[in-house]
N, C-alpha and C positions, 0 to 999 in steps of 0.2 A: 396685548397678546404676544406670546413668544413666537418669533418668526420661524424658528426651527420646528416648533410643534406643528405649525400650519403646513409644513412641507411633508410631514410624515403621513404616508398613506394609511388609512384606517385598516386595521387587521380584520379580515373576514373570519368570522367564527365558523368553524366546521359544524356541519349538522350533527347533532347529538345522536349517538347510537341508542337504539332502543334497549332498555334494561331487559335482560333475559327473562326474569320472572314475570315482568309486566307483559312481555311479548307472549310468554307461555300462557298466561292467564287469558289474554285476548284470543289466543288460538283455541284453548280448551272451552271457551265460552261459545264457540261455534259448533253447530250440529255436525258439520262435516269434519271438524277437527277431531272430535271424539270418535266419530265413526271410522275415520281412517286409521286411528291408533288401534281400534278394535280389529280392523281389517288386517293390519300388520301382524298383530298377535295371532289372529286366526290362521293366516296363511303361513306364517313361520311355523306354527304348530303342525299344519297339514304337511309341510315339507318334511318335518321330522318324522311324521307318521308314514308318509309315502316313501321315504328313502330307506325304510326298514332299519334304521339305526338302532332302534330298541326292539328287542324280542316281544312278541305278542303276549307272552306270559308274564312280563314284568308289570307290576301294579301301576307304574308310572305311565305305561302305554294306555291303560284304561282311563286314567285320570286325564291324560292329554286328549283322548277322544271325547270325553265328557266335556272338557273345557272348550274344545273346538266347536262342539255342537251347541253349547250354551252361548258362546260368543256369536255364532251364526244367527241364532234366534234373537239375541239382543240387538244385533245390527238391523234386523228387519223392523224393530220398533222405531229406529231412528228415521225410517222412511215414511212415517205417518204424515200425510199432508204434503210430502215433498213433490208430488206431481204438480202442485200449484206453481212451482218455480218454472216448470216447462211451459205451462199455460201462459204465464206472464212473459217468458222469454220469447215465445212465438208472437204474442201480442205486440211486444215492444221492438220486434226485429224491423230493421230498415232494409227492405228487400227491393233490389233493383231489376230483377228479371224473373221470368216464369220459372226458370231453372232453380233459382235461389228459393223461390216460394215452395217449389216441390221438395227440394232437399231439406228445407227447414221444417216442413210438415213431417217428413220422414224422421228427421233427427229428434225434434222436440216432441212430436206425436208419439214416436216409438218409445222414447225414454219416459215420457209422461204416463203412457199406458203401463209401462213396466213398473213404475213406482206405485201406480194406482192398484195394480193387481197384487203387488207385494204386500199391501196392507191386509188383503184377505188371506194371503198365504200365512202371514204372521198370526192372524186370528185362528186359522185352521191348526197351525202348529201349537198355538197356545191352548187349544181345546175349546174355544168359544163357539166355533162352527164345525160342522161335521168334517172329519179328516178325509172322507172319501173324495172330496172335491180337490184335495191338495195337489194330486198328480196333474190333473187337467190345468189347474191354475199355474202350476210351475212351468208347464209346457208353454202356455200362453205368455207367461212372463218372460221366458227365455227367448221366444221368437220376437216379442216386442223389443226386448233389449238388443238383440242382434240386429234387427232392422234399424233401430235407432242409431247404433254405432256406424252402420253403413252411411247413413245420412250425415252423421256428425263428422266422420273422417272426410267425406266428400267436401263438406263446407270448409273444413280446416285446410284442405289442400288449396281451395280457392283463396282462402285468406293468406296462405303462404305465398301464392302467386302474386297477390297484390303487394305484400310486404317486399318481395324481391324486386318488383317493379319500382316501388317507392325508393328502395335502397339504391337501385341503379340510377335513378334520377338524382339522388343526393350525391352519389359518387361523381357523377358528371359535373354537378355544381361545385363540388369540392375541387375537382381537377381544374376547372376553369378559374376558380378563385386563386388557387395556388399558382397557376401560370401567370396570373396578373399581379401576383404579390399581395393579394388582399387577404384579410382575415376570414377564416371559415369556422370559427369556434362553435357558433350556433349550429351550423350544419353537421359538424362532427358529433355534437351532443345528440342531435336528432338521429343520426345514424347509429350511435351506440344504443339509444333507446329502441330503435327498430330491430337491432340485432338481438337485444334482450327479449323483445316481443317474439321474434322469430324462434328463438331457442325455446321459449315457453310453449309456443304453438307446436313445435316439433315434439316436445315432451308429451303434449296432449294427444298427439297422433299416436305415439307409442303406447300411451296409456289406453287409448280407445282400442288399439289393436289387441292389447293384452286382455282387456275386458271382453272384447268381441270373441276372442279365443275361448274364454271361460263360458260365455253364453252359448257358443257353438257346442261345447262339450255337454252343456246341460240339455241342449236340443237332442243330441245324439245319445243321451242317457249314459254317458261315459263309455260308449262302445266304438267311437270313431277313431280315426287315425290320430287326431290331435287331442284325444281325451285321456292321455296318460296322466294319472294322478299327480305325479311329480312335475310334469310339464305345466299342467293347469295350476298347480300350487305356486310354482315359480312365477307364472304369469300374474297370478293374484298378488303376490308379494311385490312384484315390480310395479304394478298398477298402484298399489297402496303407497309405495315409497314416492312415486312421482306425484301423486295427489297430495300427499303430506307436504312435500316440498312446495308445491304450488300454493297450498293453503297457508303455509308458514310465511312465505314471501308476501302474500297478499294482505295479511292481517297486521 
């Protein structure tokens, strides 16, 4: 064996980046992936309509209104059976305190009830059941969604607190290792992962706040201080973009 060859360190192959089209296929195969693309298109359309960029008399305005309404109805179809994920999330939660149990019931219970009621709203809007029930169902759905977001945001703030505590411990370990001249590559990698997790959690909080604002506008029937159509539409688009990013990264 060549002695020179034995001294050469093996080259580490870099992780292969995902092919864009394969990544896109994986993204679009998910229910949430398609739903969030529809959400982006819907709220982008609502922003155009709410900003009065186009005159009411222009034919394109009527087409955009029809498109927005159609997409909104299509999105409700994607919620069929989605409440099951909240039931399973609550069942599989590892809860350490009564407060976490309470917040989890609010978060998953509220969201689960919202998705459950949305199925009947879709049936009412589709004409299968009497539309006279639609208004009461929408009010119940909005309240359930709003309460769910209160619980969800509270849980995420608790998660952020834990992440910050873990990061503080890692920072201390890294400082001690550096002062002793020891390597701390593993700790630095863990810290980077924690920071990525923290960023995604903060984005989730922003998303929940935006969605909560829209739920509040629905509760107030568009008559409250935070119910301005342009503000609500911007909140919807922000939520959709954050969710799209999260789903894209995860698939």
